[in-house]
N, C-alpha and C positions, 0 to 999 in steps of 0.2 A: 256909543263909540262911532267915530267918523268912518266914512267910507275909505278914507285914505289909510287909516290905521288897520282896518279889516283887510284891505288889499295888501298892505305890507305883511300881515300875519300869514295870509294865504300864500304869498310869494315865498316867505321864508319856510313855510311848511312844504311846499313843492320842491324847493331847493333841497332841503334836508332828505326828502323821499328819494329824489333822483340820485343823490350821492350814494344811497344804498341800493340802487338799482330797482326802486319801487316807484309806483305811481298812485295817484289819489284814489283810482277805482280799482286797485290791485291787479292791474294788467302788467305784463312784461313790457319792457321798453319797445320791442318790435312786435307787439300784439295789437291787432284791430279790435275795436268794439263790435258787437254783433252787427251783422249786416242782412238786411232783407230787401229784395227787389221785387216789385210788383209790376207786371207789364200790362199794357192796354187797359189803362185806368181811366182814360178820357175818351169818351165815345166820339166827340166832335173833332178830334185830332186824327191825322193819318197814322200817327204813332205816339206812344206815351209810355212813361214808366215813373213809378214812385220809389224812392230809395230811402230806407231807414238805416243810418249809420249811427249806433248808439241812440241818442236822443236827437240828433240832426236828421231833419226830414226835408227832402227835395223832390219837387214835382217837375218833370221834363215833358214838354210836348213838342211834336214835329208837325209842321204844316208844309204842304207841297203847293207850289203855284208856278205859273209860267212867267218867264222874263227874258231879258237879254243877257248873253254871256258878257263876262269881262273882255275888254278889248285885246288883252294879251293872252287870253285863253278862249278863243272863239269857238272851240270844239268841245268845251267842257260845261257842265252844269255848274250852278252856283251854290255855295254854302254859306249860311250866315247864322251867327250864334249870338243870342242876347240873354242877358241874366238880370233878374229883378229881385232886389232885396227889399221886401215889403215890411213896414213897420211892425205888422202883427207877428213877424218871426222873431223879432229882437228889438228891445228898446234902444239899441244903438243904430238901428236903420232908420232912415228918414225918407219920406215920400218926396217925389220931384224928379228932376232929370237924372239919368244914370250918373253915380258918382264913381270915385276911384275904385272902391272894392267891387262893385258890380262889373265894371269895365275890365278890371283884372281877371275876375272869375270867368267871364265870357271868353276872354282871349285865351286863357290857359286851357279851358276846355276845347275851344276852336282849334288851337294850335295842335293839341294832341290828336284830334280827328283828322285835321287837314295833313299834317306832316307824316302820319302813318299811312296815308292813302286808304283810309277806312272805306270811303265810298269810291266806286269807279265812275268818276264824274264824266267821263267820255260817253258812257252809256246813258246819261241824262241829257244828251244833246239832241235836240230834234231838228234844227236847221242850223248849220255852222255859221256863227256870226250874227244869227237872227233870233233864234228862239231856243230856249233850254229850259229844263225844270230847275225851280229854285227851292232849296231845301232850307227851311227856317227851323232852327232849334231855340226853343224858349225855355230858359231855366227859371223856376220860381221856388225861392226858398220858403218853406212853410214853417220850419222851426230850426233856429240856429243854436247849436251846441258844439261848435268847432268843426274843423276840417271840411269846409264847403268844397274845396277842389276836388278831393276824391269822391265825395257823394255826387256831385254834379256830373263829373266825368263818367262815373258808373251809370247815372241816370240817362245821360245823352246817349251813351253806347246802347243801353238797354232799349231805349226809345227808338233808335235808328233800326235796330235789328227786327223790330215788329212794325215797321212802317211799310205801308202800301201806297204807291204812287197812284193817284186817282185819274188815270188816263181816260177812262170812259166818261168821267165827268166833263171833260173838255172835248169829247168825241175824237179822242186820239188812240183809239184801239182799246185793248183789255188792260185792266189794272195789273200792276205787277210789283213785286217786292223790291225794296231798294237794293242795289247791287253792293252787297258788303264784301270787302276784300280783306280787311285786317280788323283786329279787336284790341285796340290800345286800352291800357289801364293806367291810371295816375296813381302814384303812392306818394304821400306827403310826410316829410320828417321835419321836426323842429329841433333846435338846439336850446337846451336849458342849462345854463352854466357850461359844463363840459359834457353833458349827457345828450344823447340822441334819443328822441321819442317819436315813434310812428303813430299816425293817426291821432294828432292832439285833440284833446277835448278843449272846450271853451276856456276853461280856467288855466289850462297848460299854454293856450295860445297867448294869453295876457302876459305870461311871464317869459315868453320865448325871445330869444335875441336874434335868431336867424331861422329861416325856413327854406326848404328845397322840395320841389314837387318834380318827380322823375316819371315820365310816361314811356312805357315799354310795350312793344306789340307782342304777339303770340310766340315770336321767336326769340324773345328776350332782347331784341335790339332796341336802343335807346331812341325814341322818336322826338322827344321834346323834354326840356328842362326849364324850370322857372325858379329863380332865387327871389326870396322876399325878406323883408326886414332889414335893419341895418347891420346886423352882426355878420360874421364870417365863419367859413368851414375851412379846416385844414384839408390838405389833399387826401390824407388818409381817411378823414371823416366822409369826404365825398365818395371815395371808392367804396366805403362800407355802406353808404346810403344807397349807391347804384346797385350793389350786390343784393342788399335786402330788398329793394324795390323790385328787382327782377323775380325774386322768389315769391314775395307776397303777391305780386301781380298774377302769378300762376293760380294762386288760390282764389283771389277775388274775381278773376275772369269767369270762374265757374258760376258765380251768382248771375252773370249775364247770359250765359249760354244755356243754363238749365231751363 
């Protein structure tokens, strides 16, 4: 049987399940897969975390260095985020320069952290306009089974919360923890036919027509949104997604704070 036929069979099966309010792994439409977060897993990094979201596994490392501030924010430290989709994580990933998927993943994670004011970047300034601390967030996908956005965002936040700035290494005083101000959590929902599914698995992602990632802070305020795929959502569906994301973020945030 060809891959095309098998794919069509899987698509029809998922459609039939969603029409009944069911999913291929017996979850409810607004239910996440099991989540596990491990912190400080990379000794050579200033901060790190490994996230298990179902069978999706993401490793995030944080490194700290010295650099110059951006010209438009001379009094603030610098945050930069990179994502790497290595071939060992999925046969669909290819080695080489960053591709569209890795660029989008890095931007979604970065935007959630940046727009929520997760870090007090002003406290990372050493000399205004001259020298600041630069925070590098590196996302490595170890196993891909859907929903990289939420797993990576959780990993990045968890890694930042256990990051120590190595000031003594540069003879700039005592080491100190990164100044964390907010705790943004990303929640991703896809649309399959007319059904909305939270935390899509890989098989569900393959048949989705639209995707929306909503990042909210600890106050429930929306800090970032990212629409993906070619389909659309109705206004009512967007309202439902936002409300669901706010509630689910309260639960998922506990995995980072524990």
